N, C-alpha and C positions, 0 to 999 in steps of 0.2 A: 710386573716387571722383575727380571732376575736381580736387579740392583736393589729392590725393596725387600730387605730382610725382615723376617718375622722376629718377634722378641726372642723366641726360642733359638732361632738361627744366630741372632746377634750374640746372645749369651754363650752359645756353644762355640762359636768361632772365637770369641774373646777368651773363653776357657782354654781352647786348644792352643791358641797363640801364646797364652800366658804360661802354659806348661812348657812350650818350646823356649820361651824367654827365661824361664827358671833355669833350664839346662844351659842356655847360653850365658847367663849371668854367672853361673858356677864356673864355667870354663874361662870366662874373662877374669874372674876373681883369681883363679889359679894362675892365669897368664901374667897378671899384673902384680900379684902379691897384695892387692887391696880389695876390700869388699866392694863389689860392683852390683848395683841394683838396677833392674829395668822396671819401669812403672807398668801398671796394668795397661795393656794396649787399648788404644782407641781404634776400633775396626770398622771399616765400611767397604762396600763394593761399588765401583763406578765403571761406567763405560769409558773405554780408553779416550774417546773423543771429549769426554767431560771431566778429564783429570785436571785440567789447568786450574780451575777455581780452588778445589781442595788442596792442591799442591802449593799454590801461591799463598794459601793461608798458613802453610807450614814452613815454607822456604821462599827464598828470593835470590836474585843475583846469581853468582857462581856457586855451584854445588859440587860436592865430591860424591861420586857414585861408585859403588862396588857392585859389579854385575855378574850374574851366573845364569847360564842356560841350563834348564833341567829337562830330562827326557824320560819317557816311560809311559805307563797308562795315564798318568797325569803329567802334562808337559807345558812348558812355557818359559818365562824369564823372571828372575828375581833380582831386585835392586835394593841395596841399602843406600839411602840418600841422606847427606848431612850438609848443612851450610858450611862453606869454607872455614869460617871462624870457628864453628862448632867442631869441625873435623880436626883442626889444629889444636884446639883446647883438649879434645878427647885423647888425641895422641900424646900430648904432653902429660896429661893426668895418668894415663896408663903406663907410660915409661918412667914417670917420676924422676926425670933427670934434668929438666930445664923448663923455662917458661916458654909458652908457645911463640913461634915466629909468625911472620905475616905471609909465609909461603910454604908450600910443601917441599920437604926434602926426601931423600931416599929412605930415611928411617921412618918418617911419617907414612910414606906409601906402604912400606912393609907392615907397619902396625895396623893401618886402616884396612888393608887387604885381609889381614888375619881376623880383624874384628868382623868384617863383612862375611868372611868364610864361616866363622863360628855361628853368627846369627842366622845367615841364610841356610846353612846346613841343619841347624837345630829346627828351624821352622819346616823346611821341606822334608826332613827326616821324620818329624812328628806327623806331618800329613801322610807320608808313606806308611807309617806304622798304623795310623787310624784306618787307612783304606786297605791295609795288608797288601801293598804293592811295593815293588822296588823302583826307586827313582834314582837316576844317575845324574851327576852334576858335572858341568864343565869347570875348568880351572877359572877362579874368579879373576876379573880384570877391573882395574880402577881407572877412572878418568876424572879430570877437573873440567867441568863443562857449564855453560850458562844454562839456567833452568829451561829457557826457551828451546835450546838445542836438545836437551834431554827429552822434553815433551814431544818434540818433532820426531825423535828417534823411536819413541814408543808408538806413535801413530802410524809410522811407516814400517813397523816391525815386519820382517819378511815372513814370520810365522802366521801373520794375519790374526793375531790374538784380539779378542773383542772386549775383554773385561780386565779389571785390575782389582785385586784385594789390597786395600790401602790400610796400613797399620802405622799409627803414630805412637811414639813412646819417648821416654826420657831416660837417659843414662845418669845414674847418680853414683859418684865416688869422690872420696876426699872432700866432702862437704860442697861439691860443685855439681851442677846439673847441666847436661847437654841434650838438646832435643834432636831426635832423628826420625826417620820415616822408612818403612819397608814397603816396597811396591812389588806385588807378585802378579805378573801379567799372565792371563789364562785364556784359553779358548772357551767357548760356550760349553763344549762337552766336558772339559776338565773341571770347569767351575761347577757344573751340575753334579759331577762325581763327588767333588769335595762337599757340596751342600747335602748330598745324600748321606755321605759319611758322618757329617756332624749330627745327623738325626740320632745316631747311636749314643751321643752324649746327652741327649735331652731327657 
């Protein structure tokens, strides 16, 4: 099955995402004025219809998602997902000007969209560089949504994507850690291109 990664594929995908996360962490550090670290990613591939279990292990209740559609030889959707509590904490840590509130305000939304934009573009750009193809991105959009609603939107995706690359990581800054998750939804053809590309890293 395409979801059963070999040890080499697992290592290469992890290495590829880790390179992207290094670039994203540097950009976030510059943005915030604090050293930001992203942990070594925990990477897996799942059928869209089987995403509920792994996502519920990472998150629950209301989640903040930053979503981008990407097009080109490799196409799909990319989502940065954070628990509401984690999203508020991350925004407060990055802006360094207040304690987190219990709701998102305009400033939080602006910060979180920029965080999503940096991370999603770093990952998708790294994939494009590996495959030597140009990938175009839509403007990122953010929403606060119940996890059930987010899962439903993935299953009925109009692009009829079949698989998702699931990447769990932790943001560390100012002695605090916030967990997050990246979901990259791909067609079978796009996923196969990506897996062919990671062979070059083996």
